[in-house]
C-alpha positions in Angstrom: -155.8 -29.4 23.5 -157.2 -32.4 25.3 -159.9 -30.2 26.8 -160.7 -28.9 23.3 -160.9 -32.4 21.8 -163.4 -33.4 24.5 -165.4 -30.3 24.0 -165.5 -30.7 20.2 -166.6 -34.3 20.5 -169.3 -33.5 23.0 -170.5 -30.6 20.9 -170.8 -32.8 17.8 -172.8 -35.4 19.7 -175.1 -32.8 21.1 -175.6 -31.0 17.8 -176.1 -34.1 15.6 -179.8 -34.6 16.4 -180.5 -30.9 15.9 -178.7 -30.9 12.6 -180.6 -34.0 11.5 -184.0 -32.4 12.3 -183.0 -29.2 10.5 -182.0 -31.2 7.5 -185.2 -33.3 7.4 -187.3 -30.1 7.8 -185.4 -28.4 5.0 -184.0 -25.6 7.3 -180.4 -26.5 6.8 -178.6 -28.9 4.5 -176.0 -31.3 6.1 -173.5 -31.1 3.3 -170.9 -33.8 2.7 -171.0 -35.4 6.2 -169.3 -38.6 5.1 -166.5 -36.6 3.7 -166.1 -34.5 6.8 -166.0 -37.6 9.0 -163.2 -39.0 6.9 -165.3 -41.9 5.4 -164.3 -41.1 1.8 -160.9 -40.9 0.2 -159.2 -37.5 -0.1 -157.1 -36.6 -3.1 -153.3 -36.4 -2.8 -151.8 -32.9 -3.4 -148.3 -34.4 -2.9 -146.7 -31.3 -1.3 -149.1 -28.9 -3.0 -151.3 -26.1 -1.7 -154.6 -26.8 0.2 -156.9 -23.8 0.3 -159.9 -24.0 2.6 -163.1 -22.1 1.6 -166.1 -22.5 3.8 -169.0 -21.8 1.4 -170.1 -19.9 -1.7 -168.5 -16.5 -0.9 -165.1 -18.0 0.1 -165.1 -20.3 -3.0 -165.1 -17.1 -5.1 -162.2 -15.7 -3.1 -160.3 -19.1 -3.5 -160.8 -18.9 -7.3 -159.1 -15.5 -7.4 -156.2 -16.7 -5.2 -155.8 -20.0 -7.0 -155.4 -18.3 -10.3 -152.5 -16.3 -8.9 -151.0 -19.4 -7.3 -151.2 -21.5 -10.5 -149.3 -18.8 -12.4 -146.6 -18.4 -9.7 -146.2 -22.0 -8.7 -147.2 -24.1 -11.8 -145.5 -27.2 -10.5 -147.7 -27.5 -7.4 -150.9 -29.4 -7.2 -153.9 -27.3 -5.9 -156.9 -28.3 -3.9 -159.9 -26.6 -2.3 -161.8 -27.9 0.7 -165.3 -26.7 1.5 -167.7 -27.1 4.5 -171.2 -26.4 3.2 -173.2 -28.2 0.6 -173.7 -25.0 -1.4 -170.0 -24.5 -1.5 -169.4 -28.1 -2.6 -172.0 -27.6 -5.4 -170.4 -24.4 -6.7 -166.7 -25.2 -6.5 -166.5 -27.7 -9.4 -168.4 -25.2 -11.6 -166.1 -22.2 -11.0 -162.7 -23.8 -10.4 -160.4 -25.3 -13.1 -160.8 -29.1 -13.5 -157.3 -29.7 -12.3 -158.1 -28.2 -8.9 -159.2 -31.0 -6.5 -162.4 -30.3 -4.5 -163.0 -32.1 -1.2 -164.7 -31.8 2.2 -162.9 -30.1 5.1 -162.6 -32.6 8.0 -164.5 -32.1 11.2 -162.1 -30.8 13.9 -161.8 -34.2 15.4 -158.6 -36.3 15.7 -159.5 -39.2 13.3 -160.9 -37.1 10.4 -158.1 -34.5 10.7 -155.3 -37.1 10.8 -156.7 -39.0 7.9 -157.1 -35.9 5.8 -153.5 -34.8 6.4 -152.2 -38.3 5.7 -154.0 -38.5 2.4 -153.9 -34.9 1.1 -150.2 -34.4 2.0 -150.2 -30.6 1.7 -147.0 -28.6 1.5 -148.9 -25.5 2.5 -152.4 -24.9 4.0 -154.3 -21.6 3.4 -157.3 -20.9 5.6 -159.7 -18.1 4.5 -161.0 -15.3 6.6 -161.6 -16.6 10.1 -161.4 -20.4 9.7 -159.1 -21.1 12.6 -159.7 -24.7 13.7 -157.5 -25.5 16.7 -157.0 -29.2 16.3 -156.5 -29.1 12.5 -153.9 -26.3 12.9 -152.1 -28.2 15.8 -151.9 -31.4 13.8 -150.7 -29.7 10.6 -148.1 -27.7 12.5 -146.8 -30.9 14.2 -146.1 -32.3 10.7 -144.2 -29.2 9.8 -146.9 -28.0 7.3 -146.9 -24.2 7.2 -150.3 -22.6 7.7 -151.4 -19.1 6.7 -154.6 -17.2 7.2 -155.5 -15.4 4.0 -158.1 -12.6 3.4 -158.2 -12.6 7.2 -160.7 -10.6 9.0 -162.0 -10.3 12.6 -165.4 -8.7 12.6 -166.6 -6.2 15.2 -169.1 -8.7 16.4 -166.6 -11.6 16.8 -163.7 -9.6 18.2 -165.0 -9.5 21.9 -165.3 -13.3 21.8 -161.7 -13.7 20.6 -160.5 -11.4 23.3 -162.3 -13.4 25.9 -160.6 -16.6 24.7 -157.3 -15.0 24.1 -155.3 -17.0 26.6 -156.8 -20.3 25.5 -156.5 -19.5 21.8 -152.8 -18.3 22.0 -151.3 -21.7 21.1 -153.4 -22.0 18.0 -152.4 -18.5 16.8 -148.7 -19.4 17.5 -149.0 -22.3 15.1 -150.0 -20.1 12.2 -147.0 -18.9 10.2 -148.6 -15.9 8.5 -151.7 -13.7 8.8 -152.6 -11.9 5.6 -155.3 -9.6 6.7 -157.9 -7.6 4.7 -157.5 -4.2 6.4 -155.5 -2.2 8.9 -158.2 -2.7 11.5 -158.2 -6.5 11.0 -154.4 -6.4 11.4 -154.6 -4.3 14.6 -157.1 -6.8 16.1 -155.1 -9.9 15.3 -152.0 -8.2 16.8 -153.9 -7.3 19.9 -154.6 -11.1 20.3 -150.9 -11.7 20.7 -149.7 -12.2 17.1 -146.3 -10.4 16.6 -146.2 -7.8 13.8 -143.6 -9.8 12.0 -146.2 -12.4 11.1 -148.9 -10.0 10.0 -149.4 -8.5 6.5 -152.1 -6.3 5.2 -152.8 -7.0 1.5 -156.4 -5.9 1.0 -159.6 -7.8 0.2 -159.3 -10.7 -2.2 -163.0 -10.2 -3.2 -161.9 -7.2 -5.3 -160.0 -9.8 -7.4 -162.9 -12.2 -8.0 -163.1 -12.8 -11.8 -165.8 -10.9 -13.8 -169.2 -12.6 -13.8 -170.3 -14.5 -16.9 -173.6 -13.5 -18.6 -176.6 -14.4 -16.6 -177.9 -17.8 -17.8 -181.6 -16.8 -17.4 -181.0 -13.2 -18.6 -183.2 -13.4 -21.6 -186.2 -14.5 -19.6 -185.4 -12.0 -16.8 -185.4 -9.1 -19.3 -188.6 -10.3 -20.9 -190.3 -10.3 -17.5 -189.0 -6.8 -16.8 -190.5 -5.6 -20.1 -188.5 -2.3 -20.0 -188.8 -1.8 -16.3 -185.7 -1.3 -14.2 -184.6 -4.3 -12.1 -183.9 -4.0 -8.4 -182.0 -6.9 -6.8 -182.4 -7.8 -3.1 -179.3 -9.9 -2.5 -178.3 -12.4 0.3 -181.5 -11.8 2.2 -182.0 -13.3 5.6 -185.1 -14.5 7.4 -187.3 -11.5 8.1 -185.9 -9.4 5.3 -187.9 -10.5 2.3 -191.1 -9.2 3.9 -189.4 -5.8 4.5 -188.1 -5.7 0.9 -191.5 -6.6 -0.6 -193.1 -4.0 1.6 -190.7 -1.3 0.4 -191.0 -2.4 -3.3 -194.8 -2.4 -3.3 -194.9 1.2 -2.3 -193.0 2.3 -5.4 -194.9 3.8 -8.4 -194.3 2.6 -11.0 -192.9 -0.7 -9.7 -189.7 -2.1 -11.0 -189.1 -5.8 -11.3 -187.9 -7.1 -8.0 -185.4 -9.9 -8.0 -184.8 -11.7 -4.7 -181.7 -13.9 -4.0 -182.0 -15.5 -0.5 -178.7 -16.1 1.3 -179.3 -19.8 2.1 -180.6 -22.3 -0.5 -182.6 -24.0 2.3 -184.9 -21.0 2.3 -185.8 -20.9 -1.4 -189.1 -22.7 -1.0 -190.0 -20.7 2.1 -189.4 -17.4 0.4 -191.4 -18.5 -2.7 -194.4 -19.3 -0.6 -194.2 -16.0 1.3 -194.2 -14.0 -2.0 -197.1 -15.9 -3.4 -199.0 -15.7 -0.1 -198.6 -11.9 -0.3 -200.5 -12.0 -3.6 -197.7 -11.5 -6.1 -196.9 -13.6 -9.1 -193.5 -15.3 -9.0 -191.0 -16.2 -11.7 -188.3 -18.7 -10.6 -184.9 -19.2 -12.1 -185.2 -22.9 -11.8 -188.5 -23.3 -13.6 -189.3 -22.8 -17.3 -192.4 -20.8 -16.7 -193.5 -18.0 -19.1 -191.5 -14.8 -18.6 -194.1 -13.1 -16.5 -194.2 -12.2 -12.8 -194.1 -9.4 -10.2 -191.1 -10.9 -8.5 -188.1 -12.9 -9.8 -186.6 -15.5 -7.4 -183.0 -16.5 -7.9 -183.2 -20.0 -6.5 -179.8 -21.2 -7.7 -176.3 -21.1 -6.3 -173.4 -19.0 -7.7 -175.3 -16.8 -10.1 -175.8 -13.6 -8.0 -172.8 -11.9 -9.6 -174.4 -12.5 -13.0 -177.8 -11.3 -11.9 -176.2 -8.0 -10.8 -175.3 -7.3 -14.4 -179.0 -6.6 -15.1 -179.6 -4.5 -11.9 -180.0 -0.7 -11.6 -179.6 -0.8 -7.9 -179.2 -3.5 -5.2 -180.1 -4.0 -1.6 -177.5 -6.2 0.2 -179.2 -8.2 3.0 -178.2 -9.5 6.3 -178.3 -5.8 7.3 -182.0 -5.0 8.1 -181.8 -7.7 10.6 -178.9 -8.2 13.1 -176.7 -10.5 11.0 -173.8 -8.1 10.4 -174.4 -7.6 6.7 -172.8 -9.0 3.6 -170.1 -7.7 1.2 -171.2 -5.1 -1.4 -168.1 -5.6 -3.6 -169.7 -8.1 -5.9 -172.5 -5.6 -6.8 -170.0 -2.7 -7.2 -168.0 -4.8 -9.5 -171.0 -5.0 -11.8 -171.4 -1.2 -11.6 -174.4 -1.3 -9.2 -174.8 1.1 -6.3 -175.9 -0.5 -3.1 -178.4 0.1 -0.2 -177.8 -1.6 3.1 -179.6 -1.6 6.5 -178.2 -0.5 9.8 -176.4 -3.8 10.7 -173.2 -3.8 8.8 -170.7 -4.6 11.6 -169.0 -7.3 9.6 -168.1 -4.9 6.8 -168.1 -1.6 8.5 -164.8 -0.3 6.9 -165.9 -1.2 3.4 -169.3 0.3 3.8 -167.9 3.5 5.3 -165.5 3.8 2.3 -168.5 3.2 0.0 -170.5 5.9 1.7 -167.7 8.4 1.3 -167.8 7.7 -2.5 -171.6 7.8 -2.7 -171.9 4.2 -3.9 -173.6 2.8 -0.8 -176.4 4.3 1.3 -177.7 3.1 4.7 -181.4 2.8 5.4 -183.2 2.3 8.7 -186.2 0.2 7.8 -188.6 -0.8 5.0 -190.1 2.7 4.7 -186.6 4.2 4.5 -185.6 1.6 1.9 -188.7 2.4 -0.2 -187.8 6.1 -0.2 -184.1 5.4 -1.1 -185.2 3.1 -4.0 -187.7 5.6 -5.3 -185.1 8.4 -5.2 -182.5 6.5 -7.2 -184.9 5.0 -9.7 -186.3 8.5 -10.3 -182.8 9.7 -11.4 -181.4 7.0 -13.6 -178.5 9.2 -14.8 -177.2 9.9 -11.2 -177.7 6.2 -10.3 -175.7 5.1 -13.4 -173.0 7.6 -12.5 -172.8 6.1 -9.0 -172.5 2.7 -10.6 -169.6 3.8 -12.7 -167.8 5.1 -9.6 -168.4 1.8 -7.9 -166.9 -0.2 -10.8 -163.9 2.1 -10.9 -163.4 1.8 -7.2 -163.3 -2.0 -7.4 -160.9 -2.0 -10.4 -158.6 0.4 -8.5 -158.4 -2.0 -5.5 -157.5 -5.2 -7.4 -154.1 -6.8 -6.9 -154.7 -8.5 -3.6 -154.5 -12.0 -5.1 -151.0 -11.5 -6.6 -149.8 -9.8 -3.4 -151.2 -12.5 -1.2 -149.8 -15.3 -3.4 -146.3 -13.7 -3.2 -146.5 -13.7 0.6 -147.7 -17.2 1.2 -145.4 -18.9 -1.4 -142.4 -17.8 0.7 -143.7 -20.4 3.2 -143.8 -23.3 0.7 -141.0 -25.9 1.1 -138.3 -25.7 -1.5 -138.5 -29.5 -1.9 -139.4 -30.5 -5.4 -143.1 -31.0 -6.0 -144.7 -33.9 -7.8 -146.3 -32.9 -11.1 -149.7 -34.0 -12.4 -153.3 -33.6 -11.5 -154.5 -34.4 -8.0 -155.9 -37.8 -7.8 
């Protein structure tokens, strides 16, 4: 652990100038750095439940789980920590006001110790792959049980975990329970040395994310569409917007294209690229007249609502080598999905979707254009696929309750203090 502490401190010092430059140039927001360094007060949960959600996607997962936890453990205070600025922006808007929202400490001794001192959790739940060695070690020393929920180990990250297996073993030993998304995730965590008695497989919490509210800018979006179908390009990464626009401009007639970049730092960059390509742009954050070739969703936390207006969606991070993003949110809205060849992070979900005909893989921009044209030319078949997608999501709900039941067995039976987190 001493070696890790030295390594973590050195890495922070080395990365700080890079992070500062990226923030100044608009390429990456720093987030709540003061909070992560422990220079603000944390709320006290007084023996309650601390859920860590990294960013926007994990906040949605946390919302589903917190709802179940609040019903099953009403006397426990609840709190959510986040890492990114986007997650911090979204969390207070989608979580109940009684849920405390705060920054997750950097994995350094002073911030971690102060966070644990002040938050006083009775149980810590880390989402997906958020296994921070020092934080886990210090929480375990205090007798605080830790569980990994909605756990996954992607195909891309698995070789790295295997390479670090011996070094990482003490961290895994300090985690009381691993609630994994799939059988493959469970198999991978077991191969890293976790005994089967501490592994559960309860499905993906993203199936339990609450239904999306009506899209705030829906009236203007529909006016811009003027009867045309709407195609959503979601969670796009650098290099994908050009491919999506290239595919879209080949279509005759053209639908309204709505683009939702993955990272908010890229909103301005994407807007400039679209306008430089000669297309008129309608932005969600600006009260322009409802006209435009392309609609840019330059807000956080509204993608699920935008899907409600889509006929078909392309889910990004998949035409470039990013491993893809989860299609469940689109399916929940009854929208069939297209993805590129790079879906390593969600291979099992994508393969299940392919078997049901609710997701289709494309190779490049030309292939994407053909796939879009085919589905837009047959709206009845596309709508039928969307109905299958919605039914599939509904049939896989229940992970939140099942996960809550598992993790609550770890919670101390000592009486909890009532009242809102302060």
